[in-house]
BASE-191880 format. One record per atom (N, C-alpha, C): residue in three letters; atom name; x, y, z. Coordinates in Angstrom, 3 decimals. Atoms other than C-alpha are relative to their C-alpha. Layout:
<site><residu>ALA</residu><atome>CA</atome><u>X</u><v>Y</v><w>Z</w></site>
...
END
This chain:
<site><residu>UNK</residu><atome>N</atome><u>0.099</u><v>1.323</v><w>-0.474</w></site>
<site><residu>UNK</residu><atome>CA</atome><u>22.295</u><v>-9.064</v><w>4.853</w></site>
<site><residu>UNK</residu><atome>C</atome><u>1.150</u><v>-0.298</v><w>0.832</w></site>
<site><residu>UNK</residu><atome>N</atome><u>-1.468</u><v>0.389</v><w>-0.672</w></site>
<site><residu>UNK</residu><atome>CA</atome><u>24.464</u><v>-10.872</v><w>7.419</w></site>
<site><residu>UNK</residu><atome>C</atome><u>0.893</u><v>-1.017</v><w>-1.030</w></site>
<site><residu>UNK</residu><atome>N</atome><u>-0.979</u><v>0.717</v><w>1.064</w></site>
<site><residu>UNK</residu><atome>CA</atome><u>27.074</u><v>-13.137</v><w>6.182</w></site>
<site><residu>UNK</residu><atome>C</atome><u>-0.396</u><v>-1.576</v><w>-0.019</w></site>
<site><residu>UNK</residu><atome>N</atome><u>0.746</u><v>1.296</v><w>-0.076</w></site>
<site><residu>UNK</residu><atome>CA</atome><u>24.609</u><v>-16.100</v><w>6.650</w></site>
<site><residu>UNK</residu><atome>C</atome><u>-1.043</u><v>0.056</v><w>-0.754</w></site>
<site><residu>UNK</residu><atome>N</atome><u>1.043</u><v>-0.289</v><w>0.654</w></site>
<site><residu>UNK</residu><atome>CA</atome><u>22.538</u><v>-14.470</v><w>4.213</w></site>
<site><residu>UNK</residu><atome>C</atome><u>-0.655</u><v>-1.152</v><w>-1.251</w></site>
<site><residu>UNK</residu><atome>N</atome><u>0.326</u><v>0.958</v><w>0.924</w></site>
<site><residu>UNK</residu><atome>CA</atome><u>22.005</u><v>-17.675</v><w>1.959</w></site>
<site><residu>UNK</residu><atome>C</atome><u>-1.162</u><v>-0.939</v><w>0.984</w></site>
<site><residu>UNK</residu><atome>N</atome><u>0.936</u><v>-0.115</v><w>-1.018</w></site>
<site><residu>UNK</residu><atome>CA</atome><u>19.970</u><v>-18.504</v><w>5.285</w></site>
<site><residu>UNK</residu><atome>C</atome><u>-1.437</u><v>0.765</v><w>-0.463</w></site>
<site><residu>UNK</residu><atome>N</atome><u>0.976</u><v>-1.087</v><w>-0.109</w></site>
<site><residu>UNK</residu><atome>CA</atome><u>17.808</u><v>-15.521</v><w>4.776</w></site>
<site><residu>UNK</residu><atome>C</atome><u>-0.626</u><v>-0.171</v><w>-1.226</w></site>
<site><residu>UNK</residu><atome>N</atome><u>0.959</u><v>0.108</v><w>1.253</w></site>
<site><residu>UNK</residu><atome>CA</atome><u>16.991</u><v>-16.025</v><w>1.299</w></site>
<site><residu>UNK</residu><atome>C</atome><u>-0.693</u><v>-1.144</v><w>-0.195</w></site>
<site><residu>UNK</residu><atome>N</atome><u>0.565</u><v>1.533</v><w>-0.148</w></site>
<site><residu>UNK</residu><atome>CA</atome><u>16.036</u><v>-19.618</v><w>2.029</w></site>
<site><residu>UNK</residu><atome>C</atome><u>-1.530</u><v>0.275</v><w>0.725</w></site>
<site><residu>UNK</residu><atome>N</atome><u>1.020</u><v>0.065</v><w>-0.970</w></site>
<site><residu>UNK</residu><atome>CA</atome><u>13.905</u><v>-18.538</v><w>4.556</w></site>
<site><residu>UNK</residu><atome>C</atome><u>-1.345</u><v>1.047</v><w>-0.537</w></site>
<site><residu>UNK</residu><atome>N</atome><u>0.972</u><v>-0.981</v><w>0.632</w></site>
<site><residu>UNK</residu><atome>CA</atome><u>12.358</u><v>-15.376</v><w>2.628</w></site>
<site><residu>UNK</residu><atome>C</atome><u>-0.942</u><v>-0.921</v><w>-1.053</w></site>
<site><residu>UNK</residu><atome>N</atome><u>0.669</u><v>0.784</v><w>0.930</w></site>
<site><residu>UNK</residu><atome>CA</atome><u>11.363</u><v>-17.968</v><w>-0.196</w></site>
<site><residu>UNK</residu><atome>C</atome><u>-0.768</u><v>-0.731</v><w>0.661</w></site>
<site><residu>UNK</residu><atome>N</atome><u>1.226</u><v>0.864</v><w>-0.677</w></site>
<site><residu>UNK</residu><atome>CA</atome><u>9.631</u><v>-20.358</v><w>2.164</w></site>
<site><residu>UNK</residu><atome>C</atome><u>-1.148</u><v>0.706</v><w>0.431</w></site>
<site><residu>UNK</residu><atome>N</atome><u>1.353</u><v>-0.527</v><w>-0.616</w></site>
<site><residu>UNK</residu><atome>CA</atome><u>7.379</u><v>-17.718</v><w>3.853</w></site>
<site><residu>UNK</residu><atome>C</atome><u>-0.654</u><v>0.596</v><w>-1.250</w></site>
<site><residu>UNK</residu><atome>N</atome><u>0.824</u><v>-0.707</v><w>1.093</w></site>
<site><residu>UNK</residu><atome>CA</atome><u>6.451</u><v>-15.772</v><w>0.433</w></site>
<site><residu>UNK</residu><atome>C</atome><u>-0.574</u><v>-0.480</v><w>-0.442</w></site>
<site><residu>UNK</residu><atome>N</atome><u>0.619</u><v>0.580</v><w>0.859</w></site>
<site><residu>UNK</residu><atome>CA</atome><u>3.683</u><v>-16.281</v><w>-1.688</w></site>
<site><residu>UNK</residu><atome>C</atome><u>0.574</u><v>0.059</v><w>-1.656</w></site>
<site><residu>UNK</residu><atome>N</atome><u>-0.470</u><v>-0.046</v><w>1.503</w></site>
<site><residu>UNK</residu><atome>CA</atome><u>4.236</u><v>-16.914</v><w>-5.379</w></site>
<site><residu>UNK</residu><atome>C</atome><u>-0.403</u><v>1.599</v><w>-0.618</w></site>
<site><residu>UNK</residu><atome>N</atome><u>0.235</u><v>-1.287</v><w>0.101</w></site>
<site><residu>UNK</residu><atome>CA</atome><u>5.145</u><v>-13.655</v><w>-7.031</w></site>
<site><residu>UNK</residu><atome>C</atome><u>0.169</u><v>1.242</v><w>0.966</w></site>
<site><residu>UNK</residu><atome>N</atome><u>0.250</u><v>-1.040</v><w>-1.697</w></site>
<site><residu>UNK</residu><atome>CA</atome><u>5.432</u><v>-11.904</v><w>-3.740</w></site>
<site><residu>UNK</residu><atome>C</atome><u>1.705</u><v>0.694</v><w>-0.552</w></site>
<site><residu>UNK</residu><atome>N</atome><u>-0.809</u><v>-0.953</v><w>0.247</w></site>
<site><residu>UNK</residu><atome>CA</atome><u>8.057</u><v>-9.158</v><w>-4.037</w></site>
<site><residu>UNK</residu><atome>C</atome><u>1.380</u><v>-0.148</v><w>1.229</w></site>
<site><residu>UNK</residu><atome>N</atome><u>-0.962</u><v>0.021</v><w>-0.877</w></site>
<site><residu>UNK</residu><atome>CA</atome><u>11.575</u><v>-9.333</v><w>-2.199</w></site>
<site><residu>UNK</residu><atome>C</atome><u>1.242</u><v>1.217</v><w>-0.461</w></site>
<site><residu>UNK</residu><atome>N</atome><u>-0.489</u><v>-0.804</v><w>0.301</w></site>
<site><residu>UNK</residu><atome>CA</atome><u>13.646</u><v>-6.298</v><w>-1.985</w></site>
<site><residu>UNK</residu><atome>C</atome><u>1.149</u><v>-0.003</v><w>0.773</w></site>
<site><residu>UNK</residu><atome>N</atome><u>-1.272</u><v>0.318</v><w>-0.796</w></site>
<site><residu>UNK</residu><atome>CA</atome><u>17.514</u><v>-6.206</v><w>-1.048</w></site>
<site><residu>UNK</residu><atome>C</atome><u>0.569</u><v>1.505</v><w>-0.340</w></site>
<site><residu>UNK</residu><atome>N</atome><u>-0.905</u><v>-0.955</v><w>-0.452</w></site>
<site><residu>UNK</residu><atome>CA</atome><u>19.597</u><v>-3.037</v><w>-0.014</w></site>
<site><residu>UNK</residu><atome>C</atome><u>1.573</u><v>-0.571</v><w>0.374</w></site>
<site><residu>UNK</residu><atome>N</atome><u>-1.336</u><v>0.363</v><w>-0.722</w></site>
<site><residu>UNK</residu><atome>CA</atome><u>23.236</u><v>-4.158</v><w>0.008</w></site>
<site><residu>UNK</residu><atome>C</atome><u>1.099</u><v>0.744</v><w>-0.592</w></site>
<site><residu>UNK</residu><atome>N</atome><u>-0.701</u><v>-0.721</v><w>0.463</w></site>
<site><residu>UNK</residu><atome>CA</atome><u>26.580</u><v>-2.340</v><w>-0.230</w></site>
<site><residu>UNK</residu><atome>C</atome><u>0.722</u><v>-0.557</v><w>-1.210</w></site>
<site><residu>UNK</residu><atome>N</atome><u>-0.879</u><v>0.352</v><w>1.450</w></site>
<site><residu>UNK</residu><atome>CA</atome><u>28.698</u><v>-2.409</v><w>-3.613</w></site>
<site><residu>UNK</residu><atome>C</atome><u>0.837</u><v>-0.890</v><w>0.147</w></site>
<site><residu>UNK</residu><atome>N</atome><u>-0.961</u><v>0.769</v><w>-0.386</w></site>
<site><residu>UNK</residu><atome>CA</atome><u>31.536</u><v>-4.012</v><w>-2.002</w></site>
<site><residu>UNK</residu><atome>C</atome><u>-0.164</u><v>-1.243</v><w>0.347</w></site>
<site><residu>UNK</residu><atome>N</atome><u>0.356</u><v>0.730</v><w>-0.756</w></site>
<site><residu>UNK</residu><atome>CA</atome><u>30.091</u><v>-6.614</v><w>-0.815</w></site>
<site><residu>UNK</residu><atome>C</atome><u>0.154</u><v>-1.489</v><w>-1.261</w></site>
<site><residu>UNK</residu><atome>N</atome><u>0.386</u><v>1.532</v><w>1.018</w></site>
<site><residu>UNK</residu><atome>CA</atome><u>29.597</u><v>-8.651</v><w>-4.440</w></site>
<site><residu>UNK</residu><atome>C</atome><u>1.235</u><v>0.727</v><w>-1.103</w></site>
<site><residu>UNK</residu><atome>N</atome><u>-1.066</u><v>0.311</v><w>0.738</w></site>
<site><residu>UNK</residu><atome>CA</atome><u>32.428</u><v>-9.585</v><w>-6.711</w></site>
<site><residu>UNK</residu><atome>C</atome><u>-0.622</u><v>0.113</v><w>-1.711</w></site>
<site><residu>UNK</residu><atome>N</atome><u>0.788</u><v>0.348</v><w>1.514</w></site>
<site><residu>UNK</residu><atome>CA</atome><u>29.714</u><v>-10.197</v><w>-9.794</w></site>
<site><residu>UNK</residu><atome>C</atome><u>-1.477</u><v>0.188</v><w>0.328</w></site>
<site><residu>UNK</residu><atome>N</atome><u>1.365</u><v>0.252</v><w>-0.274</w></site>
<site><residu>UNK</residu><atome>CA</atome><u>26.246</u><v>-8.861</v><w>-9.316</w></site>
<site><residu>UNK</residu><atome>C</atome><u>-0.959</u><v>-0.656</v><w>-0.866</w></site>
<site><residu>UNK</residu><atome>N</atome><u>0.623</u><v>0.590</v><w>1.086</w></site>
<site><residu>UNK</residu><atome>CA</atome><u>25.139</u><v>-10.638</v><w>-12.484</w></site>
<site><residu>UNK</residu><atome>C</atome><u>0.128</u><v>-1.288</v><w>0.498</w></site>
<site><residu>UNK</residu><atome>N</atome><u>-0.107</u><v>1.216</v><w>-0.631</w></site>
<site><residu>UNK</residu><atome>CA</atome><u>26.401</u><v>-13.721</v><w>-11.013</w></site>
<site><residu>UNK</residu><atome>C</atome><u>-0.733</u><v>-0.327</v><w>0.870</w></site>
<site><residu>UNK</residu><atome>N</atome><u>0.656</u><v>0.167</v><w>-1.106</w></site>
<site><residu>UNK</residu><atome>CA</atome><u>24.738</u><v>-13.323</v><w>-7.900</w></site>
<site><residu>UNK</residu><atome>C</atome><u>-1.831</u><v>0.304</v><w>-0.454</w></site>
<site><residu>UNK</residu><atome>N</atome><u>1.268</u><v>-0.048</v><w>0.288</w></site>
<site><residu>UNK</residu><atome>CA</atome><u>21.308</u><v>-12.441</v><w>-9.814</w></site>
<site><residu>UNK</residu><atome>C</atome><u>-0.189</u><v>-1.726</v><w>-0.740</w></site>
<site><residu>UNK</residu><atome>N</atome><u>0.414</u><v>1.466</v><w>0.576</w></site>
<site><residu>UNK</residu><atome>CA</atome><u>21.685</u><v>-15.917</v><w>-11.710</w></site>
<site><residu>UNK</residu><atome>C</atome><u>-0.277</u><v>-0.642</v><w>1.512</w></site>
<site><residu>UNK</residu><atome>N</atome><u>-0.016</u><v>0.847</v><w>-1.104</w></site>
<site><residu>UNK</residu><atome>CA</atome><u>22.407</u><v>-17.518</v><w>-8.445</w></site>
<site><residu>UNK</residu><atome>C</atome><u>-1.673</u><v>0.090</v><w>0.646</w></site>
<site><residu>UNK</residu><atome>N</atome><u>1.354</u><v>0.086</v><w>-0.285</w></site>
<site><residu>UNK</residu><atome>CA</atome><u>19.016</u><v>-16.030</v><w>-7.449</w></site>
<site><residu>UNK</residu><atome>C</atome><u>-1.178</u><v>-0.760</v><w>-0.406</w></site>
<site><residu>UNK</residu><atome>N</atome><u>1.258</u><v>0.490</v><w>0.582</w></site>
<site><residu>UNK</residu><atome>CA</atome><u>16.917</u><v>-17.331</v><w>-9.966</w></site>
<site><residu>UNK</residu><atome>C</atome><u>0.228</u><v>-1.619</v><w>0.158</w></site>
<site><residu>UNK</residu><atome>N</atome><u>-0.164</u><v>1.204</v><w>0.191</w></site>
<site><residu>UNK</residu><atome>CA</atome><u>18.652</u><v>-20.609</v><w>-10.252</w></site>
<site><residu>UNK</residu><atome>C</atome><u>-0.233</u><v>-0.867</v><w>1.259</w></site>
<site><residu>UNK</residu><atome>N</atome><u>-0.113</u><v>1.073</v><w>-1.001</w></site>
<site><residu>UNK</residu><atome>CA</atome><u>19.106</u><v>-21.980</v><w>-6.844</w></site>
<site><residu>UNK</residu><atome>C</atome><u>-1.017</u><v>0.906</v><w>1.383</w></site>
<site><residu>UNK</residu><atome>N</atome><u>0.945</u><v>-0.501</v><w>-0.796</w></site>
<site><residu>UNK</residu><atome>CA</atome><u>16.794</u><v>-19.436</v><w>-4.550</w></site>
<site><residu>UNK</residu><atome>C</atome><u>-1.456</u><v>0.365</v><w>-0.503</w></site>
<site><residu>UNK</residu><atome>N</atome><u>1.374</u><v>-0.085</v><w>0.788</w></site>
<site><residu>UNK</residu><atome>CA</atome><u>13.791</u><v>-19.116</v><w>-6.860</w></site>
<site><residu>UNK</residu><atome>C</atome><u>-0.614</u><v>1.388</v><w>-0.236</w></site>
<site><residu>UNK</residu><atome>N</atome><u>0.523</u><v>-1.327</v><w>-0.213</w></site>
<site><residu>UNK</residu><atome>CA</atome><u>13.608</u><v>-15.483</v><w>-7.332</w></site>
<site><residu>UNK</residu><atome>C</atome><u>0.570</u><v>0.489</v><w>-1.476</w></site>
<site><residu>UNK</residu><atome>N</atome><u>-0.419</u><v>-0.445</v><w>1.381</w></site>
<site><residu>UNK</residu><atome>CA</atome><u>13.584</u><v>-13.625</v><w>-10.713</w></site>
<site><residu>UNK</residu><atome>C</atome><u>0.264</u><v>1.583</v><w>0.178</w></site>
<site><residu>UNK</residu><atome>N</atome><u>-0.341</u><v>-1.461</v><w>-0.113</w></site>
<site><residu>UNK</residu><atome>CA</atome><u>15.500</u><v>-10.312</v><w>-11.224</w></site>
<site><residu>UNK</residu><atome>C</atome><u>-1.034</u><v>0.892</v><w>-0.832</w></site>
<site><residu>UNK</residu><atome>N</atome><u>1.152</u><v>-1.058</v><w>0.522</w></site>
<site><residu>UNK</residu><atome>CA</atome><u>12.963</u><v>-7.347</v><w>-11.646</w></site>
<site><residu>UNK</residu><atome>C</atome><u>0.818</u><v>1.288</v><w>-0.352</w></site>
<site><residu>UNK</residu><atome>N</atome><u>-1.078</u><v>-1.088</v><w>0.732</w></site>
<site><residu>UNK</residu><atome>CA</atome><u>15.715</u><v>-4.719</v><w>-11.677</w></site>
<site><residu>UNK</residu><atome>C</atome><u>1.054</u><v>0.139</v><w>1.287</w></site>
<site><residu>UNK</residu><atome>N</atome><u>-1.321</u><v>0.047</v><w>-0.786</w></site>
<site><residu>UNK</residu><atome>CA</atome><u>19.092</u><v>-3.940</v><w>-10.184</w></site>
<site><residu>UNK</residu><atome>C</atome><u>0.497</u><v>1.784</v><w>-0.449</w></site>
<site><residu>UNK</residu><atome>N</atome><u>-0.440</u><v>-1.505</v><w>0.140</w></site>
<site><residu>UNK</residu><atome>CA</atome><u>20.222</u><v>-0.076</v><w>-9.542</w></site>
<site><residu>UNK</residu><atome>C</atome><u>0.875</u><v>0.403</v><w>1.149</w></site>
<site><residu>UNK</residu><atome>N</atome><u>-1.071</u><v>-0.370</v><w>-1.051</w></site>
<site><residu>UNK</residu><atome>CA</atome><u>23.237</u><v>1.367</v><w>-7.996</w></site>
<site><residu>UNK</residu><atome>C</atome><u>-0.401</u><v>1.527</v><w>0.642</w></site>
<site><residu>UNK</residu><atome>N</atome><u>0.228</u><v>-1.361</v><w>-0.752</w></site>
<site><residu>UNK</residu><atome>CA</atome><u>22.448</u><v>4.221</v><w>-5.176</w></site>
<site><residu>UNK</residu><atome>C</atome><u>1.328</u><v>0.390</v><w>-0.143</w></site>
<site><residu>UNK</residu><atome>N</atome><u>-1.105</u><v>-0.996</v><w>-0.269</w></site>
<site><residu>UNK</residu><atome>CA</atome><u>25.025</u><v>6.869</v><w>-5.419</w></site>
<site><residu>UNK</residu><atome>C</atome><u>1.241</u><v>-0.640</v><w>0.086</w></site>
<site><residu>UNK</residu><atome>N</atome><u>-1.092</u><v>0.407</v><w>0.176</w></site>
<site><residu>UNK</residu><atome>CA</atome><u>27.609</u><v>4.384</v><w>-6.225</w></site>
<site><residu>UNK</residu><atome>C</atome><u>0.380</u><v>-0.523</v><w>1.248</w></site>
<site><residu>UNK</residu><atome>N</atome><u>-0.253</u><v>0.526</v><w>-1.263</w></site>
<site><residu>UNK</residu><atome>CA</atome><u>27.585</u><v>2.769</v><w>-2.541</w></site>
<site><residu>UNK</residu><atome>C</atome><u>-0.801</u><v>-1.308</v><w>0.064</w></site>
<site><residu>UNK</residu><atome>N</atome><u>1.065</u><v>0.816</v><w>-0.499</w></site>
<site><residu>UNK</residu><atome>CA</atome><u>24.616</u><v>0.746</v><w>-2.536</w></site>
<site><residu>UNK</residu><atome>C</atome><u>-0.686</u><v>-0.770</v><w>-1.510</w></site>
<site><residu>UNK</residu><atome>N</atome><u>1.065</u><v>0.343</v><w>1.055</w></site>
<site><residu>UNK</residu><atome>CA</atome><u>22.595</u><v>-1.956</v><w>-4.877</w></site>
<site><residu>UNK</residu><atome>C</atome><u>-1.326</u><v>-0.016</v><w>0.461</w></site>
<site><residu>UNK</residu><atome>N</atome><u>1.205</u><v>-0.031</v><w>0.132</w></site>
<site><residu>UNK</residu><atome>CA</atome><u>19.082</u><v>-1.766</v><w>-4.949</w></site>
<site><residu>UNK</residu><atome>C</atome><u>-0.555</u><v>-1.207</v><w>-0.899</w></site>
<site><residu>UNK</residu><atome>N</atome><u>0.178</u><v>1.051</v><w>0.718</w></site>
<site><residu>UNK</residu><atome>CA</atome><u>17.787</u><v>-5.114</v><w>-5.926</w></site>
<site><residu>UNK</residu><atome>C</atome><u>-1.452</u><v>-0.177</v><w>0.173</w></site>
<site><residu>UNK</residu><atome>N</atome><u>0.839</u><v>0.556</v><w>-0.420</w></site>
<site><residu>UNK</residu><atome>CA</atome><u>14.477</u><v>-6.186</v><w>-6.411</w></site>
<site><residu>UNK</residu><atome>C</atome><u>-0.467</u><v>-1.230</v><w>-0.685</w></site>
<site><residu>UNK</residu><atome>N</atome><u>0.058</u><v>1.317</v><w>0.426</w></site>
<site><residu>UNK</residu><atome>CA</atome><u>13.326</u><v>-9.798</v><w>-7.188</w></site>
<site><residu>UNK</residu><atome>C</atome><u>-1.427</u><v>-0.266</v><w>0.383</w></site>
<site><residu>UNK</residu><atome>N</atome><u>1.388</u><v>0.426</v><w>-0.333</w></site>
<site><residu>UNK</residu><atome>CA</atome><u>9.740</u><v>-11.614</v><w>-7.293</w></site>
<site><residu>UNK</residu><atome>C</atome><u>0.239</u><v>-1.508</v><w>0.241</w></site>
<site><residu>UNK</residu><atome>N</atome><u>0.103</u><v>1.589</v><w>-0.118</w></site>
<site><residu>UNK</residu><atome>CA</atome><u>9.406</u><v>-15.448</v><w>-6.086</w></site>
<site><residu>UNK</residu><atome>C</atome><u>-0.599</u><v>-0.529</v><w>-1.293</w></site>
<site><residu>UNK</residu><atome>N</atome><u>0.726</u><v>0.772</v><w>1.427</w></site>
<site><residu>UNK</residu><atome>CA</atome><u>9.061</u><v>-17.854</v><w>-9.222</w></site>
<site><residu>UNK</residu><atome>C</atome><u>0.044</u><v>-1.095</v><w>0.297</w></site>
<site><residu>UNK</residu><atome>N</atome><u>-0.148</u><v>1.258</v><w>-0.477</w></site>
<site><residu>UNK</residu><atome>CA</atome><u>10.195</u><v>-21.019</v><w>-7.512</w></site>
<site><residu>UNK</residu><atome>C</atome><u>0.176</u><v>-0.282</v><w>1.319</w></site>
<site><residu>UNK</residu><atome>N</atome><u>-0.787</u><v>0.238</v><w>-1.387</w></site>
<site><residu>UNK</residu><atome>CA</atome><u>10.874</u><v>-23.044</v><w>-4.465</w></site>
<site><residu>UNK</residu><atome>C</atome><u>1.257</u><v>0.210</v><w>-0.160</w></site>
<site><residu>UNK</residu><atome>N</atome><u>-1.174</u><v>-0.095</v><w>-0.070</w></site>
<site><residu>UNK</residu><atome>CA</atome><u>14.389</u><v>-23.159</v><w>-3.329</w></site>
<site><residu>UNK</residu><atome>C</atome><u>0.144</u><v>-1.525</v><w>-0.160</w></site>
<site><residu>UNK</residu><atome>N</atome><u>-0.528</u><v>1.606</v><w>0.133</w></site>
<site><residu>UNK</residu><atome>CA</atome><u>16.662</u><v>-26.123</v><w>-4.796</w></site>
<site><residu>UNK</residu><atome>C</atome><u>0.438</u><v>-0.428</v><w>1.169</w></site>
<site><residu>UNK</residu><atome>N</atome><u>-0.588</u><v>0.687</v><w>-1.293</w></site>
<site><residu>UNK</residu><atome>CA</atome><u>18.072</u><v>-28.292</v><w>-2.333</w></site>
<site><residu>UNK</residu><atome>C</atome><u>1.917</u><v>0.046</v><w>-0.248</w></site>
<site><residu>UNK</residu><atome>N</atome><u>-1.577</u><v>-0.247</v><w>0.304</w></site>
<site><residu>UNK</residu><atome>CA</atome><u>21.703</u><v>-27.241</v><w>-3.962</w></site>
<site><residu>UNK</residu><atome>C</atome><u>0.697</u><v>0.823</v><w>1.263</w></site>
<site><residu>UNK</residu><atome>N</atome><u>-0.838</u><v>-1.002</v><w>-0.638</w></site>
<site><residu>UNK</residu><atome>CA</atome><u>24.270</u><v>-25.670</v><w>-1.777</w></site>
<site><residu>UNK</residu><atome>C</atome><u>0.326</u><v>1.399</v><w>-0.440</w></site>
<site><residu>UNK</residu><atome>N</atome><u>-0.405</u><v>-1.323</v><w>0.723</w></site>
<site><residu>UNK</residu><atome>CA</atome><u>24.592</u><v>-22.029</v><w>-2.331</w></site>
<site><residu>UNK</residu><atome>C</atome><u>1.721</u><v>0.216</v><w>0.427</w></site>
<site><residu>UNK</residu><atome>N</atome><u>-1.496</u><v>-0.256</v><w>-0.378</w></site>
<site><residu>UNK</residu><atome>CA</atome><u>28.315</u><v>-21.175</v><w>-3.294</w></site>
<site><residu>UNK</residu><atome>C</atome><u>0.398</u><v>0.879</v><w>0.931</w></site>
<site><residu>UNK</residu><atome>N</atome><u>-0.887</u><v>-0.937</v><w>-0.835</w></site>
<site><residu>UNK</residu><atome>CA</atome><u>30.445</u><v>-19.580</v><w>-0.843</w></site>
<site><residu>UNK</residu><atome>C</atome><u>0.654</u><v>1.121</v><w>-0.385</w></site>
<site><residu>UNK</residu><atome>N</atome><u>-0.781</u><v>-0.985</v><w>0.275</w></site>
<site><residu>UNK</residu><atome>CA</atome><u>31.929</u><v>-17.071</v><w>-3.053</w></site>
<site><residu>UNK</residu><atome>C</atome><u>-0.826</u><v>1.273</v><w>0.266</w></site>
<site><residu>UNK</residu><atome>N</atome><u>0.718</u><v>-1.139</v><w>-0.064</w></site>
<site><residu>UNK</residu><atome>CA</atome><u>29.278</u><v>-14.597</v><w>-2.570</w></site>
<site><residu>UNK</residu><atome>C</atome><u>-0.020</u><v>0.402</v><w>1.465</w></site>
<site><residu>UNK</residu><atome>N</atome><u>-0.211</u><v>0.089</v><w>-1.596</w></site>
<site><residu>UNK</residu><atome>CA</atome><u>30.026</u><v>-15.119</v><w>1.438</w></site>
<site><residu>UNK</residu><atome>C</atome><u>1.085</u><v>0.706</v><w>0.570</w></site>
<site><residu>UNK</residu><atome>N</atome><u>-1.231</u><v>-0.593</v><w>-0.328</w></site>
<site><residu>UNK</residu><atome>CA</atome><u>33.241</u><v>-13.673</v><w>1.457</w></site>
<site><residu>UNK</residu><atome>C</atome><u>-0.111</u><v>1.645</v><w>0.375</w></site>
END
């Protein structure tokens, strides 16, 4: 994902139907706390975490399903670093 990934996630939520599947592959070094990221995915982006796995210690493979619409709150910048 790009540095403006909150915009990507908001758009993904907008175009996906309820219970649609979102798969994300991202480098491990991008995250300081993947559990906190998953919490924000549910609370602010409307995606429920199905699974999070590490691929060879370099990538996270995350699978989410759409459970709600996006909240109007601002995504925190702590994940954008």
